[in-house]
BALOBA-1460 file (C-alpha; in Angstrom, 3 decimals):
// residues 141
<rec num="1" residu="x" x="-21.015" y="-183.177" z="59.916"/>
<rec num="2" residu="x" x="-18.443" y="-180.471" z="60.712"/>
<rec num="3" residu="x" x="-18.819" y="-177.028" z="59.173"/>
<rec num="4" residu="x" x="-16.883" y="-173.786" z="59.016"/>
<rec num="5" residu="x" x="-17.593" y="-171.950" z="62.273"/>
<rec num="6" residu="x" x="-17.701" y="-175.109" z="64.440"/>
<rec num="7" residu="x" x="-15.273" y="-175.456" z="67.341"/>
<rec num="8" residu="x" x="-13.152" y="-178.520" z="67.987"/>
<rec num="9" residu="x" x="-11.081" y="-178.211" z="71.134"/>
<rec num="10" residu="x" x="-9.612" y="-174.679" z="71.239"/>
<rec num="11" residu="x" x="-9.861" y="-174.300" z="67.441"/>
<rec num="12" residu="x" x="-12.544" y="-172.698" z="65.328"/>
<rec num="13" residu="x" x="-12.857" y="-174.239" z="61.864"/>
<rec num="14" residu="x" x="-12.278" y="-171.331" z="59.476"/>
<rec num="15" residu="x" x="-11.899" y="-173.093" z="56.116"/>
<rec num="16" residu="x" x="-12.652" y="-176.507" z="54.631"/>
<rec num="17" residu="x" x="-9.461" y="-177.367" z="52.766"/>
<rec num="18" residu="x" x="-10.567" y="-180.685" z="51.277"/>
<rec num="19" residu="x" x="-13.236" y="-183.346" z="51.542"/>
<rec num="20" residu="x" x="-12.561" y="-187.038" z="51.067"/>
<rec num="21" residu="x" x="-14.806" y="-190.076" z="51.258"/>
<rec num="22" residu="x" x="-14.278" y="-190.571" z="54.993"/>
<rec num="23" residu="x" x="-12.770" y="-187.335" z="56.314"/>
<rec num="24" residu="x" x="-12.669" y="-183.604" z="55.762"/>
<rec num="25" residu="x" x="-9.633" y="-181.437" z="56.358"/>
<rec num="26" residu="x" x="-10.142" y="-178.009" z="57.921"/>
<rec num="27" residu="x" x="-7.899" y="-175.084" z="58.722"/>
<rec num="28" residu="x" x="-8.478" y="-174.230" z="62.386"/>
<rec num="29" residu="x" x="-7.539" y="-171.103" z="64.351"/>
<rec num="30" residu="x" x="-7.113" y="-171.078" z="68.136"/>
<rec num="31" residu="x" x="-9.838" y="-168.972" z="69.746"/>
<rec num="32" residu="x" x="-8.494" y="-168.981" z="73.291"/>
<rec num="33" residu="x" x="-5.332" y="-167.416" z="74.652"/>
<rec num="34" residu="x" x="-3.879" y="-170.770" z="75.707"/>
<rec num="35" residu="x" x="-0.482" y="-172.130" z="74.892"/>
<rec num="36" residu="x" x="0.251" y="-174.002" z="71.760"/>
<rec num="37" residu="x" x="0.085" y="-173.240" z="68.077"/>
<rec num="38" residu="x" x="-2.255" y="-170.533" z="66.832"/>
<rec num="39" residu="x" x="-3.285" y="-172.577" z="63.777"/>
<rec num="40" residu="x" x="-3.887" y="-176.269" z="63.132"/>
<rec num="41" residu="x" x="-4.986" y="-178.676" z="60.463"/>
<rec num="42" residu="x" x="-8.047" y="-180.546" z="61.738"/>
<rec num="43" residu="x" x="-9.018" y="-183.846" z="60.070"/>
<rec num="44" residu="x" x="-12.623" y="-184.731" z="60.949"/>
<rec num="45" residu="x" x="-14.333" y="-188.089" z="60.394"/>
<rec num="46" residu="x" x="-17.356" y="-187.612" z="58.125"/>
<rec num="47" residu="x" x="-19.549" y="-189.428" z="58.696"/>
<rec num="48" residu="x" x="-18.292" y="-190.386" z="62.113"/>
<rec num="49" residu="x" x="-17.939" y="-194.167" z="62.334"/>
<rec num="50" residu="x" x="-15.961" y="-196.476" z="64.590"/>
<rec num="51" residu="x" x="-13.786" y="-197.492" z="61.622"/>
<rec num="52" residu="x" x="-12.941" y="-193.915" z="60.601"/>
<rec num="53" residu="x" x="-12.300" y="-192.807" z="64.179"/>
<rec num="54" residu="x" x="-9.965" y="-195.792" z="64.635"/>
<rec num="55" residu="x" x="-8.096" y="-194.739" z="61.464"/>
<rec num="56" residu="x" x="-7.761" y="-191.186" z="62.830"/>
<rec num="57" residu="x" x="-6.416" y="-192.574" z="66.110"/>
<rec num="58" residu="x" x="-3.793" y="-194.546" z="64.163"/>
<rec num="59" residu="x" x="-2.870" y="-191.418" z="62.177"/>
<rec num="60" residu="x" x="-2.495" y="-189.467" z="65.435"/>
<rec num="61" residu="x" x="-0.299" y="-192.144" z="67.027"/>
<rec num="62" residu="x" x="1.851" y="-192.412" z="63.893"/>
<rec num="63" residu="x" x="2.356" y="-188.641" z="63.683"/>
<rec num="64" residu="x" x="3.318" y="-188.509" z="67.367"/>
<rec num="65" residu="x" x="6.202" y="-190.906" z="66.712"/>
<rec num="66" residu="x" x="7.673" y="-188.994" z="63.778"/>
<rec num="67" residu="x" x="10.381" y="-186.422" z="64.397"/>
<rec num="68" residu="x" x="10.900" y="-184.894" z="60.973"/>
<rec num="69" residu="x" x="10.480" y="-181.192" z="60.223"/>
<rec num="70" residu="x" x="8.902" y="-182.096" z="56.872"/>
<rec num="71" residu="x" x="6.017" y="-183.942" z="58.564"/>
<rec num="72" residu="x" x="3.332" y="-182.035" z="60.515"/>
<rec num="73" residu="x" x="3.465" y="-182.687" z="64.286"/>
<rec num="74" residu="x" x="0.430" y="-184.256" z="65.928"/>
<rec num="75" residu="x" x="-1.188" y="-181.801" z="68.348"/>
<rec num="76" residu="x" x="-4.247" y="-183.533" z="69.790"/>
<rec num="77" residu="x" x="-6.845" y="-186.237" z="69.330"/>
<rec num="78" residu="x" x="-10.442" y="-185.157" z="69.927"/>
<rec num="79" residu="x" x="-12.217" y="-188.493" z="70.199"/>
<rec num="80" residu="x" x="-15.557" y="-186.895" z="71.090"/>
<rec num="81" residu="x" x="-15.499" y="-185.009" z="67.793"/>
<rec num="82" residu="x" x="-13.884" y="-187.791" z="65.767"/>
<rec num="83" residu="x" x="-11.024" y="-185.440" z="64.900"/>
<rec num="84" residu="x" x="-7.245" y="-185.139" z="64.984"/>
<rec num="85" residu="x" x="-5.338" y="-181.837" z="65.046"/>
<rec num="86" residu="x" x="-1.869" y="-181.433" z="63.600"/>
<rec num="87" residu="x" x="0.579" y="-178.650" z="62.888"/>
<rec num="88" residu="x" x="-0.620" y="-176.259" z="60.183"/>
<rec num="89" residu="x" x="1.965" y="-175.756" z="57.462"/>
<rec num="90" residu="x" x="1.404" y="-172.811" z="55.168"/>
<rec num="91" residu="x" x="1.808" y="-173.357" z="51.460"/>
<rec num="92" residu="x" x="-0.078" y="-173.998" z="48.289"/>
<rec num="93" residu="x" x="-2.570" y="-176.762" z="47.858"/>
<rec num="94" residu="x" x="-1.960" y="-179.899" z="45.844"/>
<rec num="95" residu="x" x="-4.561" y="-178.674" z="43.340"/>
<rec num="96" residu="x" x="-2.675" y="-175.360" z="42.901"/>
<rec num="97" residu="x" x="0.613" y="-177.206" z="42.457"/>
<rec num="98" residu="x" x="-0.797" y="-179.511" z="39.786"/>
<rec num="99" residu="x" x="-2.391" y="-176.583" z="37.977"/>
<rec num="100" residu="x" x="1.039" y="-174.893" z="37.814"/>
<rec num="101" residu="x" x="2.593" y="-178.096" z="36.445"/>
<rec num="102" residu="x" x="-0.111" y="-178.378" z="33.806"/>
<rec num="103" residu="x" x="0.482" y="-174.745" z="32.784"/>
<rec num="104" residu="x" x="4.211" y="-175.472" z="32.418"/>
<rec num="105" residu="x" x="5.107" y="-173.031" z="35.222"/>
<rec num="106" residu="x" x="6.494" y="-175.689" z="37.606"/>
<rec num="107" residu="x" x="8.626" y="-178.803" z="37.129"/>
<rec num="108" residu="x" x="8.484" y="-181.789" z="39.467"/>
<rec num="109" residu="x" x="11.199" y="-184.353" z="40.123"/>
<rec num="110" residu="x" x="10.285" y="-187.968" z="39.321"/>
<rec num="111" residu="x" x="10.198" y="-188.959" z="43.003"/>
<rec num="112" residu="x" x="7.856" y="-186.080" z="43.851"/>
<rec num="113" residu="x" x="5.623" y="-186.970" z="40.907"/>
<rec num="114" residu="x" x="5.436" y="-190.579" z="42.116"/>
<rec num="115" residu="x" x="4.570" y="-189.494" z="45.662"/>
<rec num="116" residu="x" x="1.796" y="-187.267" z="44.345"/>
<rec num="117" residu="x" x="0.463" y="-190.037" z="42.114"/>
<rec num="118" residu="x" x="0.258" y="-192.460" z="45.043"/>
<rec num="119" residu="x" x="-1.512" y="-189.818" z="47.131"/>
<rec num="120" residu="x" x="-3.982" y="-188.995" z="44.348"/>
<rec num="121" residu="x" x="-4.887" y="-192.657" z="43.926"/>
<rec num="122" residu="x" x="-5.764" y="-192.970" z="47.629"/>
<rec num="123" residu="x" x="-9.428" y="-193.141" z="48.509"/>
<rec num="124" residu="x" x="-9.222" y="-189.924" z="50.524"/>
<rec num="125" residu="x" x="-9.095" y="-187.637" z="47.487"/>
<rec num="126" residu="x" x="-12.053" y="-186.449" z="45.484"/>
<rec num="127" residu="x" x="-12.425" y="-187.380" z="41.837"/>
<rec num="128" residu="x" x="-11.630" y="-183.759" z="40.935"/>
<rec num="129" residu="x" x="-8.087" y="-184.174" z="42.258"/>
<rec num="130" residu="x" x="-7.812" y="-187.708" z="40.902"/>
<rec num="131" residu="x" x="-8.345" y="-186.312" z="37.403"/>
<rec num="132" residu="x" x="-4.850" y="-184.803" z="37.728"/>
<rec num="133" residu="x" x="-3.343" y="-188.285" z="38.132"/>
<rec num="134" residu="x" x="-3.157" y="-188.630" z="34.320"/>
<rec num="135" residu="x" x="-0.993" y="-185.494" z="34.246"/>
<rec num="136" residu="x" x="1.336" y="-186.941" z="36.894"/>
<rec num="137" residu="x" x="1.580" y="-190.216" z="34.935"/>
<rec num="138" residu="x" x="2.627" y="-188.266" z="31.831"/>
<rec num="139" residu="x" x="5.321" y="-186.505" z="33.883"/>
<rec num="140" residu="x" x="6.780" y="-189.851" z="34.909"/>
<rec num="141" residu="x" x="7.105" y="-191.127" z="31.328"/>
């Protein structure tokens, strides 16, 4: 199981951003002076299984084909670690965004609310985040 402080490729895992049922997402920082981005999102299979690693490989291949500035670029697949690295995009977390909505400090468009609802209902999110799905449903009504 990956932990903060572990290295995957040229990146040191500096923060666990989220934990799902089959993967964890980490913020990684490049520790060498090599080329490439200084920061990356690192999705790690936990526990590592052939099925989860295959899903990460599909995610990597799909991200490599996308050329859209709104979608993080795929950087590398680390099969030995059961991990995929992608472009790190700074911003607030989904949890922070939903907290702002609940406090009435942020409005979401219907399409954005629907996208968030679909994401929250996926098996990758913890029940803590899924509890916000009722809020998103209310926004859509």
